[in-house]
C-alpha positions as CSV (number, residue, x, y, z in Angstrom):
1,X,14.7,-20.8,30.2
2,X,16.6,-23.1,32.6
3,X,18.3,-20.5,34.5
4,X,14.9,-18.6,35.1
5,X,13.1,-21.9,36.1
6,X,11.0,-21.8,32.8
7,X,9.6,-18.4,33.8
8,X,7.6,-16.8,30.7
9,X,4.8,-14.2,30.3
10,X,1.3,-15.1,29.9
11,X,-0.7,-14.0,27.0
12,X,-2.2,-11.0,29.0
13,X,1.4,-9.7,29.6
14,X,2.2,-10.2,25.8
15,X,-0.8,-8.5,24.7
16,X,-0.1,-5.5,27.2
17,X,3.5,-5.4,25.9
18,X,2.2,-5.1,22.3
19,X,-0.2,-2.5,23.2
20,X,2.4,-0.2,25.0
21,X,5.0,-0.7,22.3
22,X,2.9,-1.1,19.1
23,X,5.2,1.0,16.9
24,X,8.4,-0.8,18.0
25,X,6.9,-4.3,17.5
26,X,5.8,-3.2,13.9
27,X,9.2,-1.9,13.2
28,X,10.9,-5.0,14.4
29,X,8.9,-7.2,12.3
30,X,9.6,-5.1,9.3
31,X,13.2,-5.3,10.1
32,X,13.1,-9.2,10.3
33,X,11.3,-9.2,6.9
34,X,14.2,-7.2,5.3
35,X,16.8,-9.4,7.0
36,X,15.0,-12.6,5.8
37,X,14.9,-11.3,2.4
38,X,18.6,-10.3,2.3
39,X,19.4,-14.0,3.6
40,X,17.4,-15.4,0.7
41,X,14.7,-16.8,3.0
42,X,12.1,-14.5,1.4
43,X,12.1,-14.6,-2.4
44,X,9.1,-12.2,-2.8
45,X,7.9,-14.0,-6.1
46,X,4.8,-15.7,-4.7
47,X,2.7,-14.5,-1.9
48,X,-0.2,-16.4,-0.3
49,X,-2.9,-14.4,1.3
50,X,-5.5,-15.9,3.7
51,X,-7.6,-14.9,6.8
52,X,-8.3,-16.7,10.0
53,X,-10.7,-16.0,12.9
54,X,-9.1,-15.3,16.2
55,X,-11.4,-15.3,19.2
56,X,-11.5,-12.1,21.2
57,X,-10.9,-11.9,24.9
58,X,-14.2,-10.1,25.3
59,X,-17.1,-12.3,26.5
60,X,-20.3,-12.8,24.5
61,X,-22.4,-11.0,27.0
62,X,-20.1,-8.0,27.2
63,X,-20.2,-7.7,23.2
64,X,-24.0,-8.0,23.3
65,X,-24.2,-5.4,25.9
66,X,-22.1,-3.0,24.0
67,X,-23.9,-3.5,20.9
68,X,-27.4,-3.0,22.7
69,X,-25.9,0.2,24.2
70,X,-24.9,1.4,20.8
71,X,-28.3,0.9,19.4
72,X,-29.9,2.5,22.5
73,X,-27.7,5.6,21.9
74,X,-28.4,5.6,18.1
75,X,-32.2,5.5,18.7
76,X,-31.9,8.4,21.3
77,X,-29.9,10.5,18.6
78,X,-32.7,9.9,16.1
79,X,-35.3,10.7,18.8
80,X,-33.5,13.9,19.8
81,X,-34.2,15.3,16.2
82,X,-38.1,15.1,16.9
83,X,-40.0,17.8,18.5
84,X,-41.2,17.2,22.1
85,X,-39.1,14.4,23.0
86,X,-38.0,13.7,26.6
87,X,-34.6,12.1,27.1
88,X,-33.2,11.0,30.3
89,X,-29.7,12.4,30.4
90,X,-28.5,10.4,33.4
91,X,-29.4,7.1,31.4
92,X,-27.5,8.6,28.4
93,X,-24.5,9.4,30.4
94,X,-24.6,6.0,32.2
95,X,-24.6,4.3,28.6
96,X,-21.6,6.3,27.4
97,X,-19.6,5.6,30.6
98,X,-20.3,1.8,30.1
99,X,-19.1,2.1,26.5
100,X,-15.9,3.8,27.5
101,X,-15.1,1.1,30.2
102,X,-15.5,-1.8,27.6
103,X,-12.1,-3.5,27.1
104,X,-12.6,-4.4,23.5
105,X,-14.8,-1.8,21.9
106,X,-14.1,-3.1,18.4
107,X,-14.8,-6.7,18.9
108,X,-17.6,-8.1,16.8
109,X,-19.5,-11.3,16.2
110,X,-17.8,-13.7,13.6
111,X,-18.4,-17.3,12.7
112,X,-15.8,-19.3,14.6
113,X,-16.2,-23.2,14.3
114,X,-19.9,-22.7,13.3
115,X,-20.4,-20.4,16.3
116,X,-21.0,-16.7,16.3
117,X,-18.4,-15.6,18.8
118,X,-16.5,-12.4,19.4
119,X,-13.5,-12.5,17.2
120,X,-11.2,-10.6,14.9
121,X,-10.2,-11.4,11.2
122,X,-6.5,-11.7,11.0
123,X,-5.1,-11.4,7.5
124,X,-1.7,-12.7,6.7
125,X,0.4,-12.6,3.6
126,X,3.0,-15.3,3.4
127,X,6.0,-15.9,1.2
128,X,5.8,-19.4,-0.3
129,X,9.4,-20.1,-0.3
130,X,9.7,-20.9,3.5
131,X,6.2,-19.9,4.6
132,X,7.5,-16.8,6.3
133,X,4.9,-14.1,7.1
134,X,5.5,-10.8,5.1
135,X,2.8,-8.7,6.5
136,X,-0.5,-8.9,8.7
137,X,-3.5,-7.0,9.4
138,X,-6.4,-7.2,12.1
139,X,-9.6,-6.6,10.2
140,X,-13.0,-6.1,11.8
141,X,-15.0,-7.3,8.7
142,X,-15.6,-10.9,8.9
143,X,-15.5,-11.3,5.1
144,X,-12.3,-11.6,3.2
145,X,-14.0,-10.0,0.0
146,X,-12.3,-6.4,0.6
147,X,-8.9,-7.8,1.7
148,X,-7.2,-8.8,-1.4
149,X,-6.0,-5.2,-2.6
150,X,-5.0,-3.7,0.9
151,X,-3.1,-7.1,1.8
152,X,-1.3,-7.2,-1.6
153,X,-0.4,-3.5,-1.4
154,X,1.0,-4.1,2.1
155,X,3.1,-6.9,1.0
156,X,4.4,-5.1,-1.7
157,X,5.5,-2.2,0.6
158,X,7.1,-5.0,2.9
159,X,8.9,-6.5,0.1
160,X,10.1,-3.6,-1.8
161,X,9.5,-5.3,-5.2
162,X,7.7,-3.9,-8.3
163,X,5.7,-7.2,-9.2
164,X,4.9,-10.7,-7.7
165,X,2.3,-13.4,-7.9
166,X,-0.6,-13.7,-5.5
167,X,-2.5,-16.9,-4.5
168,X,-5.9,-16.7,-2.5
169,X,-9.2,-18.6,-2.2
170,X,-12.4,-17.8,-3.6
171,X,-13.3,-15.6,-0.5
172,X,-11.1,-13.0,-2.1
173,X,-13.1,-13.1,-5.4
174,X,-13.5,-9.3,-6.0
175,X,-13.2,-8.1,-9.7
176,X,-12.4,-4.6,-8.8
177,X,-9.7,-5.3,-6.4
178,X,-8.2,-8.1,-8.9
179,X,-8.2,-5.4,-11.6
180,X,-6.3,-3.0,-9.5
181,X,-3.7,-5.6,-8.4
182,X,-2.9,-6.7,-12.1
183,X,-2.6,-3.0,-13.1
184,X,0.0,-2.5,-10.1
185,X,2.1,-5.6,-11.2
186,X,0.6,-7.9,-8.5
187,X,-0.9,-10.8,-10.5
188,X,-3.6,-12.6,-8.4
189,X,-4.6,-16.1,-8.9
190,X,-8.0,-16.3,-7.3
191,X,-10.9,-18.6,-8.3
192,X,-14.3,-17.3,-9.0
193,X,-16.6,-17.3,-6.1
194,X,-19.5,-19.8,-6.6
195,X,-22.5,-20.0,-4.3
196,X,-23.0,-23.6,-3.0
197,X,-26.2,-25.3,-4.5
198,X,-27.8,-27.5,-1.9
199,X,-30.8,-28.5,-4.2
200,X,-31.2,-30.8,-7.1
201,X,-28.2,-32.8,-8.0
202,X,-25.9,-29.9,-7.1
203,X,-24.8,-29.1,-10.6
204,X,-24.0,-25.5,-11.4
205,X,-24.2,-23.7,-14.7
206,X,-21.2,-21.9,-15.9
207,X,-21.0,-18.3,-17.1
208,X,-21.3,-19.3,-20.7
209,X,-24.7,-20.8,-20.0
210,X,-26.3,-17.4,-19.2
211,X,-26.9,-14.6,-21.8
212,X,-27.2,-10.9,-20.8
213,X,-29.5,-8.6,-22.5
214,X,-28.4,-5.1,-21.9
215,X,-31.7,-3.6,-23.4
216,X,-33.9,-5.0,-20.8
217,X,-31.1,-5.5,-18.1
218,X,-31.9,-9.2,-17.6
219,X,-30.1,-12.6,-18.0
220,X,-31.7,-15.6,-20.0
221,X,-31.0,-19.0,-18.5
222,X,-30.4,-22.2,-20.3
223,X,-34.2,-22.9,-20.0
224,X,-34.8,-19.7,-22.0
225,X,-36.4,-17.9,-19.0
226,X,-35.5,-14.5,-17.8
227,X,-33.9,-13.4,-14.6
228,X,-34.7,-10.0,-13.5
229,X,-32.5,-7.6,-11.4
230,X,-33.7,-7.9,-7.9
231,X,-31.4,-6.0,-5.6
232,X,-28.0,-4.1,-5.6
233,X,-25.8,-3.9,-2.4
234,X,-23.6,-0.8,-2.8
235,X,-21.5,-1.7,0.3
236,X,-20.4,-5.2,-0.8
237,X,-20.6,-4.0,-4.6
238,X,-22.9,-6.7,-6.0
239,X,-26.1,-7.0,-7.9
240,X,-28.4,-10.0,-7.8
241,X,-30.6,-11.3,-10.6
242,X,-33.5,-14.0,-9.8
243,X,-35.8,-15.9,-11.9
244,X,-39.5,-15.9,-10.9
245,X,-40.9,-18.8,-8.8
246,X,-43.5,-19.3,-11.6
247,X,-40.8,-20.1,-14.1
248,X,-38.6,-22.3,-11.9
249,X,-41.1,-23.8,-9.4
250,X,-39.3,-25.6,-6.6
251,X,-36.0,-25.1,-8.6
252,X,-34.3,-21.8,-8.8
253,X,-31.9,-19.8,-10.8
254,X,-29.8,-16.9,-9.6
255,X,-27.1,-14.8,-10.8
256,X,-24.9,-12.6,-8.6
257,X,-22.6,-10.1,-10.1
258,X,-19.9,-9.4,-7.2
259,X,-17.7,-6.7,-8.0
260,X,-16.8,-8.1,-11.4
261,X,-16.8,-11.7,-10.4
262,X,-19.8,-13.9,-11.2
263,X,-21.7,-16.4,-9.0
264,X,-24.0,-18.5,-11.3
265,X,-26.5,-20.8,-9.6
266,X,-29.2,-23.1,-10.8
267,X,-29.8,-26.8,-11.4
268,X,-29.8,-28.3,-14.7
269,X,-33.2,-27.7,-16.7
270,X,-35.5,-30.6,-16.6
């Protein structure tokens, strides 16, 4: 550094280098992990998985414009299926050209420091012996709920071991992925996701306080009131049950079954 007068590349030069030599950089990282494991710096027994939001280079306005153009093209595609629809082809071509010129076509809005900003979800798997990163991934989904299995499998490939322990926070509470990891010898230690209760005194019921009745597909709360199935989200793999406002009044009771994990919500009966 002294000989070159503290000359060093800026972040844009580093990003361009990574883009041009993506495979080589990935291979160098894998070789470093193997070297660290051979030196005993990585034990491969306990792996911590977590995600962080990294701000994208794209501006808020450029991402909004890109999303608006995508919605515009989607509407035109639907309109094209209808008879007697006139579409301005020059406007369509202009929209397509703008999308091609966008420098970050994958950046989306994520919550960063309580603000919705263009960002990426960077997932890392870290060996707990010396806090060395074993593997990482750039995820476009703001939630961590679908990241446990792919990150565990990537860590297993990088470590070259048959089994290890995983620690992660409640954001990774996905029953289906937990079961897969356990079957593959990757034992996860993940707390059950619980919804924050901002009403009443903040007390939450536990799983044992609710009773499921399969004949009617309902849950019975500690106040002996029924919670009916309200919605099922197939993408995020959860089913929500809610009590009626007539039963709970200003209070509430809610159960969410999230891919095998449970969220139990409701103040103590009064």
